[in-house]
mmCIF file as gemmi writes it, N, C-alpha and C atoms, coordinates in Angstrom:
data_model
loop_
_atom_site.group_PDB
_atom_site.id
_atom_site.type_symbol
_atom_site.label_atom_id
_atom_site.label_alt_id
_atom_site.label_comp_id
_atom_site.label_asym_id
_atom_site.label_entity_id
_atom_site.label_seq_id
_atom_site.pdbx_PDB_ins_code
_atom_site.Cartn_x
_atom_site.Cartn_y
_atom_site.Cartn_z
_atom_site.occupancy
_atom_site.B_iso_or_equiv
_atom_site.pdbx_formal_charge
_atom_site.auth_seq_id
_atom_site.auth_asym_id
_atom_site.pdbx_PDB_model_num
ATOM 1 N N . UNK Axp A 1 ? 91.799 57.098 29.008 1 0 ? 1 A 1
ATOM 2 C CA . UNK Axp A 1 ? 90.745 55.759 29.698 1 0 ? 1 A 1
ATOM 3 C C . UNK Axp A 1 ? 90.576 54.899 28.774 1 0 ? 1 A 1
ATOM 4 N N . UNK Axp A 2 ? 91.608 53.264 29.479 1 0 ? 2 A 1
ATOM 5 C CA . UNK Axp A 2 ? 91.156 52.193 27.987 1 0 ? 2 A 1
ATOM 6 C C . UNK Axp A 2 ? 89.855 51.614 29.089 1 0 ? 2 A 1
ATOM 7 N N . UNK Axp A 3 ? 89.146 50.868 28.016 1 0 ? 3 A 1
ATOM 8 C CA . UNK Axp A 3 ? 88.027 50.114 28.425 1 0 ? 3 A 1
ATOM 9 C C . UNK Axp A 3 ? 87.716 48.855 27.885 1 0 ? 3 A 1
ATOM 10 N N . UNK Axp A 4 ? 88.118 47.898 28.235 1 0 ? 4 A 1
ATOM 11 C CA . UNK Axp A 4 ? 87.3 46.19 27.9 1 0 ? 4 A 1
ATOM 12 C C . UNK Axp A 4 ? 86.344 45.689 28.16 1 0 ? 4 A 1
ATOM 13 N N . UNK Axp A 5 ? 85.705 45.21 26.958 1 0 ? 5 A 1
ATOM 14 C CA . UNK Axp A 5 ? 84.635 44.617 26.291 1 0 ? 5 A 1
ATOM 15 C C . UNK Axp A 5 ? 84.614 43.692 26.029 1 0 ? 5 A 1
ATOM 16 N N . UNK Axp A 6 ? 84.069 42.549 26.703 1 0 ? 6 A 1
ATOM 17 C CA . UNK Axp A 6 ? 85.286 40.726 26.315 1 0 ? 6 A 1
ATOM 18 C C . UNK Axp A 6 ? 82.92 40.605 25.887 1 0 ? 6 A 1
ATOM 19 N N . UNK Axp A 7 ? 83.341 39.854 24.877 1 0 ? 7 A 1
ATOM 20 C CA . UNK Axp A 7 ? 82.3 39.072 24.329 1 0 ? 7 A 1
ATOM 21 C C . UNK Axp A 7 ? 81.254 40.003 23.526 1 0 ? 7 A 1
ATOM 22 N N . UNK Axp A 8 ? 82.007 41.07 23.441 1 0 ? 8 A 1
ATOM 23 C CA . UNK Axp A 8 ? 81.06 42.365 22.357 1 0 ? 8 A 1
ATOM 24 C C . UNK Axp A 8 ? 81.154 42.896 21.406 1 0 ? 8 A 1
ATOM 25 N N . UNK Axp A 9 ? 80.706 42.451 19.915 1 0 ? 9 A 1
ATOM 26 C CA . UNK Axp A 9 ? 81.36 43.744 19.008 1 0 ? 9 A 1
ATOM 27 C C . UNK Axp A 9 ? 80.205 44.925 19.481 1 0 ? 9 A 1
ATOM 28 N N . UNK Axp A 10 ? 80.701 45.723 19.966 1 0 ? 10 A 1
ATOM 29 C CA . UNK Axp A 10 ? 80.03 47.258 19.916 1 0 ? 10 A 1
ATOM 30 C C . UNK Axp A 10 ? 80.66 47.937 18.561 1 0 ? 10 A 1
ATOM 31 N N . UNK Axp A 11 ? 80.381 49.092 19.26 1 0 ? 11 A 1
ATOM 32 C CA . UNK Axp A 11 ? 80.972 50.45 18.114 1 0 ? 11 A 1
ATOM 33 C C . UNK Axp A 11 ? 82.125 51.145 19.058 1 0 ? 11 A 1
ATOM 34 N N . UNK Axp A 12 ? 82.646 51.439 19.109 1 0 ? 12 A 1
ATOM 35 C CA . UNK Axp A 12 ? 83.375 52.388 20.212 1 0 ? 12 A 1
ATOM 36 C C . UNK Axp A 12 ? 82.718 53.276 20.865 1 0 ? 12 A 1
ATOM 37 N N . UNK Axp A 13 ? 81.467 53.95 19.906 1 0 ? 13 A 1
ATOM 38 C CA . UNK Axp A 13 ? 80.548 55.574 20.658 1 0 ? 13 A 1
ATOM 39 C C . UNK Axp A 13 ? 79.821 55.001 21.688 1 0 ? 13 A 1
ATOM 40 N N . UNK Axp A 14 ? 79.229 53.291 21.488 1 0 ? 14 A 1
ATOM 41 C CA . UNK Axp A 14 ? 78.585 52.997 22.017 1 0 ? 14 A 1
ATOM 42 C C . UNK Axp A 14 ? 78.8 52.374 23.752 1 0 ? 14 A 1
ATOM 43 N N . UNK Axp A 15 ? 80.071 52.021 23.407 1 0 ? 15 A 1
ATOM 44 C CA . UNK Axp A 15 ? 81.063 51.724 24.639 1 0 ? 15 A 1
ATOM 45 C C . UNK Axp A 15 ? 81.301 52.28 25.864 1 0 ? 15 A 1
ATOM 46 N N . UNK Axp A 16 ? 80.879 53.541 25.964 1 0 ? 16 A 1
ATOM 47 C CA . UNK Axp A 16 ? 81.171 54.425 27.329 1 0 ? 16 A 1
ATOM 48 C C . UNK Axp A 16 ? 79.776 54.037 27.995 1 0 ? 16 A 1
ATOM 49 N N . UNK Axp A 17 ? 78.69 53.879 27.294 1 0 ? 17 A 1
ATOM 50 C CA . UNK Axp A 17 ? 76.964 53.45 28.057 1 0 ? 17 A 1
ATOM 51 C C . UNK Axp A 17 ? 77.394 51.804 28.077 1 0 ? 17 A 1
ATOM 52 N N . UNK Axp A 18 ? 77.425 51.49 27.198 1 0 ? 18 A 1
ATOM 53 C CA . UNK Axp A 18 ? 77.342 49.986 27.888 1 0 ? 18 A 1
ATOM 54 C C . UNK Axp A 18 ? 78.506 49.726 29.415 1 0 ? 18 A 1
ATOM 55 N N . UNK Axp A 19 ? 79.496 50.21 28.991 1 0 ? 19 A 1
ATOM 56 C CA . UNK Axp A 19 ? 80.141 50.001 30.76 1 0 ? 19 A 1
ATOM 57 C C . UNK Axp A 19 ? 79.354 51.187 32.242 1 0 ? 19 A 1
ATOM 58 N N . UNK Axp A 20 ? 78.935 51.893 31.499 1 0 ? 20 A 1
ATOM 59 C CA . UNK Axp A 20 ? 77.442 52.991 32.814 1 0 ? 20 A 1
ATOM 60 C C . UNK Axp A 20 ? 76.45 51.556 33.105 1 0 ? 20 A 1
ATOM 61 N N . UNK Axp A 21 ? 76.047 51.072 32.149 1 0 ? 21 A 1
ATOM 62 C CA . UNK Axp A 21 ? 75.155 50.181 32.276 1 0 ? 21 A 1
ATOM 63 C C . UNK Axp A 21 ? 75.582 48.915 33.192 1 0 ? 21 A 1
ATOM 64 N N . UNK Axp A 22 ? 76.465 48.48 32.894 1 0 ? 22 A 1
ATOM 65 C CA . UNK Axp A 22 ? 76.762 47.359 33.56 1 0 ? 22 A 1
ATOM 66 C C . UNK Axp A 22 ? 77.391 47.666 35.107 1 0 ? 22 A 1
ATOM 67 N N . UNK Axp A 23 ? 78.078 48.802 34.894 1 0 ? 23 A 1
ATOM 68 C CA . UNK Axp A 23 ? 78.467 49.314 36.78 1 0 ? 23 A 1
ATOM 69 C C . UNK Axp A 23 ? 76.814 49.545 37.655 1 0 ? 23 A 1
ATOM 70 N N . UNK Axp A 24 ? 75.978 50.105 36.513 1 0 ? 24 A 1
ATOM 71 C CA . UNK Axp A 24 ? 74.57 50.11 37.812 1 0 ? 24 A 1
ATOM 72 C C . UNK Axp A 24 ? 74.328 48.981 38.007 1 0 ? 24 A 1
ATOM 73 N N . UNK Axp A 25 ? 74.397 47.998 37.807 1 0 ? 25 A 1
ATOM 74 C CA . UNK Axp A 25 ? 73.967 46.57 37.374 1 0 ? 25 A 1
ATOM 75 C C . UNK Axp A 25 ? 74.163 46.636 38.738 1 0 ? 25 A 1
ATOM 76 N N . UNK Axp A 26 ? 75.149 46.569 39.883 1 0 ? 26 A 1
ATOM 77 C CA . UNK Axp A 26 ? 75.017 46.857 41.386 1 0 ? 26 A 1
ATOM 78 C C . UNK Axp A 26 ? 73.917 47.353 42.314 1 0 ? 26 A 1
ATOM 79 N N . UNK Axp A 27 ? 73.753 48.582 41.659 1 0 ? 27 A 1
ATOM 80 C CA . UNK Axp A 27 ? 71.907 49.034 42.725 1 0 ? 27 A 1
ATOM 81 C C . UNK Axp A 27 ? 70.664 48.042 42.733 1 0 ? 27 A 1
ATOM 82 N N . UNK Axp A 28 ? 70.922 47.002 41.441 1 0 ? 28 A 1
ATOM 83 C CA . UNK Axp A 28 ? 69.795 46.857 41.104 1 0 ? 28 A 1
ATOM 84 C C . UNK Axp A 28 ? 70.08 45.116 41.797 1 0 ? 28 A 1
ATOM 85 N N . UNK Axp A 29 ? 70.902 45.062 41.982 1 0 ? 29 A 1
ATOM 86 C CA . UNK Axp A 29 ? 71.585 43.313 42.428 1 0 ? 29 A 1
ATOM 87 C C . UNK Axp A 29 ? 71.117 43.62 44.21 1 0 ? 29 A 1
ATOM 88 N N . UNK Axp A 30 ? 71.556 44.838 43.949 1 0 ? 30 A 1
ATOM 89 C CA . UNK Axp A 30 ? 71.824 44.714 45.422 1 0 ? 30 A 1
ATOM 90 C C . UNK Axp A 30 ? 69.779 45.364 46.456 1 0 ? 30 A 1
ATOM 91 N N . UNK Axp A 31 ? 69.363 45.632 45.783 1 0 ? 31 A 1
ATOM 92 C CA . UNK Axp A 31 ? 67.888 46.086 45.962 1 0 ? 31 A 1
ATOM 93 C C . UNK Axp A 31 ? 67.38 44.417 46.217 1 0 ? 31 A 1
ATOM 94 N N . UNK Axp A 32 ? 67.944 43.453 45.108 1 0 ? 32 A 1
ATOM 95 C CA . UNK Axp A 32 ? 66.963 42.218 45.322 1 0 ? 32 A 1
ATOM 96 C C . UNK Axp A 32 ? 67.948 41.928 45.921 1 0 ? 32 A 1
ATOM 97 N N . UNK Axp A 33 ? 68.397 41.958 46.687 1 0 ? 33 A 1
ATOM 98 C CA . UNK Axp A 33 ? 69.314 41.041 47.721 1 0 ? 33 A 1
ATOM 99 C C . UNK Axp A 33 ? 69.019 41.002 48.446 1 0 ? 33 A 1
ATOM 100 N N . UNK Axp A 34 ? 68.353 42.382 49.527 1 0 ? 34 A 1
ATOM 101 C CA . UNK Axp A 34 ? 66.933 41.879 50.081 1 0 ? 34 A 1
ATOM 102 C C . UNK Axp A 34 ? 66.093 41.172 50.105 1 0 ? 34 A 1
ATOM 103 N N . UNK Axp A 35 ? 65.513 41.103 49.346 1 0 ? 35 A 1
ATOM 104 C CA . UNK Axp A 35 ? 64.95 40.378 49.188 1 0 ? 35 A 1
ATOM 105 C C . UNK Axp A 35 ? 64.599 38.85 49.815 1 0 ? 35 A 1
ATOM 106 N N . UNK Axp A 36 ? 65.847 38.428 49.108 1 0 ? 36 A 1
ATOM 107 C CA . UNK Axp A 36 ? 66.269 37.256 49.033 1 0 ? 36 A 1
ATOM 108 C C . UNK Axp A 36 ? 67.095 36.478 51.025 1 0 ? 36 A 1
ATOM 109 N N . UNK Axp A 37 ? 67.571 37.824 51.485 1 0 ? 37 A 1
ATOM 110 C CA . UNK Axp A 37 ? 67.074 37.148 52.83 1 0 ? 37 A 1
ATOM 111 C C . UNK Axp A 37 ? 66.545 36.772 53.251 1 0 ? 37 A 1
ATOM 112 N N . UNK Axp A 38 ? 67.135 35.219 54.151 1 0 ? 38 A 1
ATOM 113 C CA . UNK Axp A 38 ? 66.21 34.387 54.444 1 0 ? 38 A 1
ATOM 114 C C . UNK Axp A 38 ? 65.225 34.932 55.486 1 0 ? 38 A 1
ATOM 115 N N . UNK Axp A 39 ? 65.853 35.316 55.946 1 0 ? 39 A 1
ATOM 116 C CA . UNK Axp A 39 ? 65.089 36.173 57.56 1 0 ? 39 A 1
ATOM 117 C C . UNK Axp A 39 ? 63.889 37.252 56.823 1 0 ? 39 A 1
ATOM 118 N N . UNK Axp A 40 ? 64.278 37.544 55.913 1 0 ? 40 A 1
ATOM 119 C CA . UNK Axp A 40 ? 62.947 38.464 55.391 1 0 ? 40 A 1
ATOM 120 C C . UNK Axp A 40 ? 61.794 37.469 54.786 1 0 ? 40 A 1
ATOM 121 N N . UNK Axp A 41 ? 62.508 36.919 53.927 1 0 ? 41 A 1
ATOM 122 C CA . UNK Axp A 41 ? 61.708 36.312 53.065 1 0 ? 41 A 1
ATOM 123 C C . UNK Axp A 41 ? 61.325 34.099 53.811 1 0 ? 41 A 1
ATOM 124 N N . UNK Axp A 42 ? 61.949 34.304 55.202 1 0 ? 42 A 1
ATOM 125 C CA . UNK Axp A 42 ? 61.626 32.713 55.449 1 0 ? 42 A 1
ATOM 126 C C . UNK Axp A 42 ? 60.69 32.06 56.595 1 0 ? 42 A 1
ATOM 127 N N . UNK Axp A 43 ? 60.099 33.727 57.116 1 0 ? 43 A 1
ATOM 128 C CA . UNK Axp A 43 ? 58.592 33.629 57.711 1 0 ? 43 A 1
ATOM 129 C C . UNK Axp A 43 ? 57.8 33.886 57.195 1 0 ? 43 A 1
ATOM 130 N N . UNK Axp A 44 ? 56.964 33.628 55.638 1 0 ? 44 A 1
ATOM 131 C CA . UNK Axp A 44 ? 56.048 34.217 55.054 1 0 ? 44 A 1
ATOM 132 C C . UNK Axp A 44 ? 55.717 32.682 54.719 1 0 ? 44 A 1
ATOM 133 N N . UNK Axp A 45 ? 54.339 32.139 55.607 1 0 ? 45 A 1
ATOM 134 C CA . UNK Axp A 45 ? 53.821 30.975 54.64 1 0 ? 45 A 1
ATOM 135 C C . UNK Axp A 45 ? 52.25 31.251 53.901 1 0 ? 45 A 1
ATOM 136 N N . UNK Axp A 46 ? 52.608 30.659 52.833 1 0 ? 46 A 1
ATOM 137 C CA . UNK Axp A 46 ? 51.813 31.374 51.6 1 0 ? 46 A 1
ATOM 138 C C . UNK Axp A 46 ? 51.246 30.084 51.095 1 0 ? 46 A 1
ATOM 139 N N . UNK Axp A 47 ? 49.753 29.571 51.131 1 0 ? 47 A 1
ATOM 140 C CA . UNK Axp A 47 ? 50.019 27.909 50.287 1 0 ? 47 A 1
ATOM 141 C C . UNK Axp A 47 ? 49.194 28.03 49.047 1 0 ? 47 A 1
ATOM 142 N N . UNK Axp A 48 ? 48.413 29.234 48.22 1 0 ? 48 A 1
ATOM 143 C CA . UNK Axp A 48 ? 48.143 29.125 47.731 1 0 ? 48 A 1
ATOM 144 C C . UNK Axp A 48 ? 49.11 29.951 46.291 1 0 ? 48 A 1
ATOM 145 N N . UNK Axp A 49 ? 49.073 29.526 44.853 1 0 ? 49 A 1
ATOM 146 C CA . UNK Axp A 49 ? 50.729 29.547 43.601 1 0 ? 49 A 1
ATOM 147 C C . UNK Axp A 49 ? 50.126 31.56 44.044 1 0 ? 49 A 1
ATOM 148 N N . UNK Axp A 50 ? 48.568 31.463 43.609 1 0 ? 50 A 1
ATOM 149 C CA . UNK Axp A 50 ? 48.681 32.462 43.664 1 0 ? 50 A 1
ATOM 150 C C . UNK Axp A 50 ? 49.083 33.562 44.117 1 0 ? 50 A 1
ATOM 151 N N . UNK Axp A 51 ? 48.371 33.472 45.718 1 0 ? 51 A 1
ATOM 152 C CA . UNK Axp A 51 ? 49.42 34.54 46.417 1 0 ? 51 A 1
ATOM 153 C C . UNK Axp A 51 ? 50.704 34.658 46.464 1 0 ? 51 A 1
ATOM 154 N N . UNK Axp A 52 ? 51.609 33.282 46.109 1 0 ? 52 A 1
ATOM 155 C CA . UNK Axp A 52 ? 52.965 33.815 46.573 1 0 ? 52 A 1
ATOM 156 C C . UNK Axp A 52 ? 53.002 34.865 45.755 1 0 ? 52 A 1
ATOM 157 N N . UNK Axp A 53 ? 52.289 34.238 44.468 1 0 ? 53 A 1
ATOM 158 C CA . UNK Axp A 53 ? 53.13 35.648 43.101 1 0 ? 53 A 1
ATOM 159 C C . UNK Axp A 53 ? 52.033 36.717 43.141 1 0 ? 53 A 1
ATOM 160 N N . UNK Axp A 54 ? 51.149 37.321 43.898 1 0 ? 54 A 1
ATOM 161 C CA . UNK Axp A 54 ? 50.979 38.432 43.925 1 0 ? 54 A 1
ATOM 162 C C . UNK Axp A 54 ? 51.926 38.831 45.496 1 0 ? 54 A 1
ATOM 163 N N . UNK Axp A 55 ? 52.752 38.077 46.031 1 0 ? 55 A 1
ATOM 164 C CA . UNK Axp A 55 ? 53.082 38.864 47.045 1 0 ? 55 A 1
ATOM 165 C C . UNK Axp A 55 ? 54.545 38.9 46.311 1 0 ? 55 A 1
ATOM 166 N N . UNK Axp A 56 ? 55.213 38.579 45.326 1 0 ? 56 A 1
ATOM 167 C CA . UNK Axp A 56 ? 56.403 39.432 44.278 1 0 ? 56 A 1
ATOM 168 C C . UNK Axp A 56 ? 55.881 40.347 44.028 1 0 ? 56 A 1
ATOM 169 N N . UNK Axp A 57 ? 54.233 40.636 43.096 1 0 ? 57 A 1
ATOM 170 C CA . UNK Axp A 57 ? 54.118 41.099 42.596 1 0 ? 57 A 1
ATOM 171 C C . UNK Axp A 57 ? 54.589 42.998 43.603 1 0 ? 57 A 1
ATOM 172 N N . UNK Axp A 58 ? 54.035 42.823 44.757 1 0 ? 58 A 1
ATOM 173 C CA . UNK Axp A 58 ? 53.679 43.77 45.81 1 0 ? 58 A 1
ATOM 174 C C . UNK Axp A 58 ? 54.959 44.074 46.323 1 0 ? 58 A 1
ATOM 175 N N . UNK Axp A 59 ? 56.125 43.176 46.365 1 0 ? 59 A 1
ATOM 176 C CA . UNK Axp A 59 ? 57.446 43.063 46.942 1 0 ? 59 A 1
ATOM 177 C C . UNK Axp A 59 ? 58.327 43.891 45.993 1 0 ? 59 A 1
ATOM 178 N N . UNK Axp A 60 ? 58.313 43.856 44.507 1 0 ? 60 A 1
ATOM 179 C CA . UNK Axp A 60 ? 58.292 44.421 43.265 1 0 ? 60 A 1
ATOM 180 C C . UNK Axp A 60 ? 58.435 45.924 43.336 1 0 ? 60 A 1
ATOM 181 N N . UNK Axp A 61 ? 56.499 46.232 43.95 1 0 ? 61 A 1
ATOM 182 C CA . UNK Axp A 61 ? 55.871 47.027 43.014 1 0 ? 61 A 1
ATOM 183 C C . UNK Axp A 61 ? 57.01 48.027 44.254 1 0 ? 61 A 1
ATOM 184 N N . UNK Axp A 62 ? 56.749 47.392 45.55 1 0 ? 62 A 1
ATOM 185 C CA . UNK Axp A 62 ? 57.945 47.956 46.688 1 0 ? 62 A 1
ATOM 186 C C . UNK Axp A 62 ? 59.187 48.635 46.032 1 0 ? 62 A 1
ATOM 187 N N . UNK Axp A 63 ? 59.471 47.818 45.561 1 0 ? 63 A 1
ATOM 188 C CA . UNK Axp A 63 ? 61.589 47.734 45.514 1 0 ? 63 A 1
ATOM 189 C C . UNK Axp A 63 ? 61.23 49.048 44.569 1 0 ? 63 A 1
ATOM 190 N N . UNK Axp A 64 ? 59.997 49.587 43.689 1 0 ? 64 A 1
ATOM 191 C CA . UNK Axp A 64 ? 60.507 49.929 42.29 1 0 ? 64 A 1
ATOM 192 C C . UNK Axp A 64 ? 60.303 51.586 43.396 1 0 ? 64 A 1
ATOM 193 N N . UNK Axp A 65 ? 58.9 51.826 44.843 1 0 ? 65 A 1
ATOM 194 C CA . UNK Axp A 65 ? 58.744 52.588 44.944 1 0 ? 65 A 1
ATOM 195 C C . UNK Axp A 65 ? 59.892 53.052 45.645 1 0 ? 65 A 1
ATOM 196 N N . UNK Axp A 66 ? 60.476 52.99 46.15 1 0 ? 66 A 1
ATOM 197 C CA . UNK Axp A 66 ? 62.069 52.685 47.083 1 0 ? 66 A 1
ATOM 198 C C . UNK Axp A 66 ? 62.44 53.161 46.525 1 0 ? 66 A 1
ATOM 199 N N . UNK Axp A 67 ? 63.24 52.73 44.725 1 0 ? 67 A 1
ATOM 200 C CA . UNK Axp A 67 ? 64.422 52.842 43.956 1 0 ? 67 A 1
ATOM 201 C C . UNK Axp A 67 ? 63.88 54.278 43.638 1 0 ? 67 A 1
ATOM 202 N N . UNK Axp A 68 ? 62.909 54.581 43.019 1 0 ? 68 A 1
ATOM 203 C CA . UNK Axp A 68 ? 62.401 55.964 42.616 1 0 ? 68 A 1
ATOM 204 C C . UNK Axp A 68 ? 62.414 57.027 43.701 1 0 ? 68 A 1
ATOM 205 N N . UNK Axp A 69 ? 61.998 56.968 44.94 1 0 ? 69 A 1
ATOM 206 C CA . UNK Axp A 69 ? 62.317 57.594 46.084 1 0 ? 69 A 1
ATOM 207 C C . UNK Axp A 69 ? 63.483 57.815 46.292 1 0 ? 69 A 1
ATOM 208 N N . UNK Axp A 70 ? 64.3 56.906 46.625 1 0 ? 70 A 1
ATOM 209 C CA . UNK Axp A 70 ? 65.79 57.918 46.599 1 0 ? 70 A 1
ATOM 210 C C . UNK Axp A 70 ? 66.913 58.088 45.902 1 0 ? 70 A 1
ATOM 211 N N . UNK Axp A 71 ? 66.205 57.929 44.394 1 0 ? 71 A 1
ATOM 212 C CA . UNK Axp A 71 ? 66.506 58.542 43.148 1 0 ? 71 A 1
ATOM 213 C C . UNK Axp A 71 ? 66.495 59.87 43.43 1 0 ? 71 A 1
ATOM 214 N N . UNK Axp A 72 ? 64.843 60.404 44.637 1 0 ? 72 A 1
ATOM 215 C CA . UNK Axp A 72 ? 64.444 61.765 44.33 1 0 ? 72 A 1
ATOM 216 C C . UNK Axp A 72 ? 64.433 62.433 45.079 1 0 ? 72 A 1
ATOM 217 N N . UNK Axp A 73 ? 64.978 62.322 46.782 1 0 ? 73 A 1
ATOM 218 C CA . UNK Axp A 73 ? 65.889 62.293 47.457 1 0 ? 73 A 1
ATOM 219 C C . UNK Axp A 73 ? 67.744 62.51 47.262 1 0 ? 73 A 1
ATOM 220 N N . UNK Axp A 74 ? 68.128 61.816 46.541 1 0 ? 74 A 1
ATOM 221 C CA . UNK Axp A 74 ? 69.907 61.796 46.058 1 0 ? 74 A 1
ATOM 222 C C . UNK Axp A 74 ? 68.934 63.56 45.252 1 0 ? 74 A 1
ATOM 223 N N . UNK Axp A 75 ? 68.512 63.691 44.034 1 0 ? 75 A 1
ATOM 224 C CA . UNK Axp A 75 ? 68.761 64.71 43.317 1 0 ? 75 A 1
ATOM 225 C C . UNK Axp A 75 ? 68.341 66.024 44.338 1 0 ? 75 A 1
ATOM 226 N N . UNK Axp A 76 ? 67.325 65.78 44.708 1 0 ? 76 A 1
ATOM 227 C CA . UNK Axp A 76 ? 66.747 67.081 45.981 1 0 ? 76 A 1
ATOM 228 C C . UNK Axp A 76 ? 68.918 67.659 46.656 1 0 ? 76 A 1
ATOM 229 N N . UNK Axp A 77 ? 68.943 66.55 47.651 1 0 ? 77 A 1
ATOM 230 C CA . UNK Axp A 77 ? 70.337 66.982 47.791 1 0 ? 77 A 1
ATOM 231 C C . UNK Axp A 77 ? 71.576 67.458 47.146 1 0 ? 77 A 1
ATOM 232 N N . UNK Axp A 78 ? 71.488 67.077 46.147 1 0 ? 78 A 1
ATOM 233 C CA . UNK Axp A 78 ? 72.693 67.463 44.99 1 0 ? 78 A 1
ATOM 234 C C . UNK Axp A 78 ? 71.785 69.3 44.564 1 0 ? 78 A 1
ATOM 235 N N . UNK Axp A 79 ? 70.823 68.781 45.001 1 0 ? 79 A 1
ATOM 236 C CA . UNK Axp A 79 ? 70.519 70.542 44.15 1 0 ? 79 A 1
ATOM 237 C C . UNK Axp A 79 ? 70.614 71.313 45.675 1 0 ? 79 A 1
ATOM 238 N N . UNK Axp A 80 ? 70.308 71.026 46.628 1 0 ? 80 A 1
ATOM 239 C CA . UNK Axp A 80 ? 70.832 71.316 47.81 1 0 ? 80 A 1
ATOM 240 C C . UNK Axp A 80 ? 72.273 72.212 48.443 1 0 ? 80 A 1
ATOM 241 N N . UNK Axp A 81 ? 73.175 71.055 47.602 1 0 ? 81 A 1
ATOM 242 C CA . UNK Axp A 81 ? 74.945 71.369 47.649 1 0 ? 81 A 1
ATOM 243 C C . UNK Axp A 81 ? 74.925 72.543 47.058 1 0 ? 81 A 1
ATOM 244 N N . UNK Axp A 82 ? 74.335 72.074 45.766 1 0 ? 82 A 1
ATOM 245 C CA . UNK Axp A 82 ? 74.295 73.158 44.536 1 0 ? 82 A 1
ATOM 246 C C . UNK Axp A 82 ? 74.043 74.623 44.801 1 0 ? 82 A 1
ATOM 247 N N . UNK Axp A 83 ? 73.109 74.987 45.734 1 0 ? 83 A 1
ATOM 248 C CA . UNK Axp A 83 ? 72.857 75.709 45.862 1 0 ? 83 A 1
ATOM 249 C C . UNK Axp A 83 ? 73.369 76.765 46.773 1 0 ? 83 A 1
ATOM 250 N N . UNK Axp A 84 ? 74.026 76.08 48.347 1 0 ? 84 A 1
ATOM 251 C CA . UNK Axp A 84 ? 74.888 76.191 49.169 1 0 ? 84 A 1
ATOM 252 C C . UNK Axp A 84 ? 76.145 77.014 48.692 1 0 ? 84 A 1
ATOM 253 N N . UNK Axp A 85 ? 76.713 76.09 47.454 1 0 ? 85 A 1
ATOM 254 C CA . UNK Axp A 85 ? 78.156 76.532 46.957 1 0 ? 85 A 1
ATOM 255 C C . UNK Axp A 85 ? 77.585 77.779 46.905 1 0 ? 85 A 1
ATOM 256 N N . UNK Axp A 86 ? 76.399 77.828 45.759 1 0 ? 86 A 1
ATOM 257 C CA . UNK Axp A 86 ? 76.256 79.147 44.993 1 0 ? 86 A 1
ATOM 258 C C . UNK Axp A 86 ? 76.128 80.794 46.162 1 0 ? 86 A 1
ATOM 259 N N . UNK Axp A 87 ? 76.227 79.985 47.274 1 0 ? 87 A 1
ATOM 260 C CA . UNK Axp A 87 ? 75.727 81.446 48.3 1 0 ? 87 A 1
ATOM 261 C C . UNK Axp A 87 ? 76.829 81.855 48.181 1 0 ? 87 A 1
């Protein structure tokens, strides 16, 4: 398998890790895409900048919790499918 890393000076043993991180970037961008949707953010009217900042923190924490739950569900499903294969 050929791997190309442009513009990076990386030792060959770290290259697979960097490629894996790069490919995982899309899931993070997809999560933030939800927050950038005009239908989601458009109807929110906040006058004070402190409230806007607080809302941003709440939304980021909600995304973090959603990601953790999603990971736990996927791991549970993987474990369940492995136990079914063993039977």
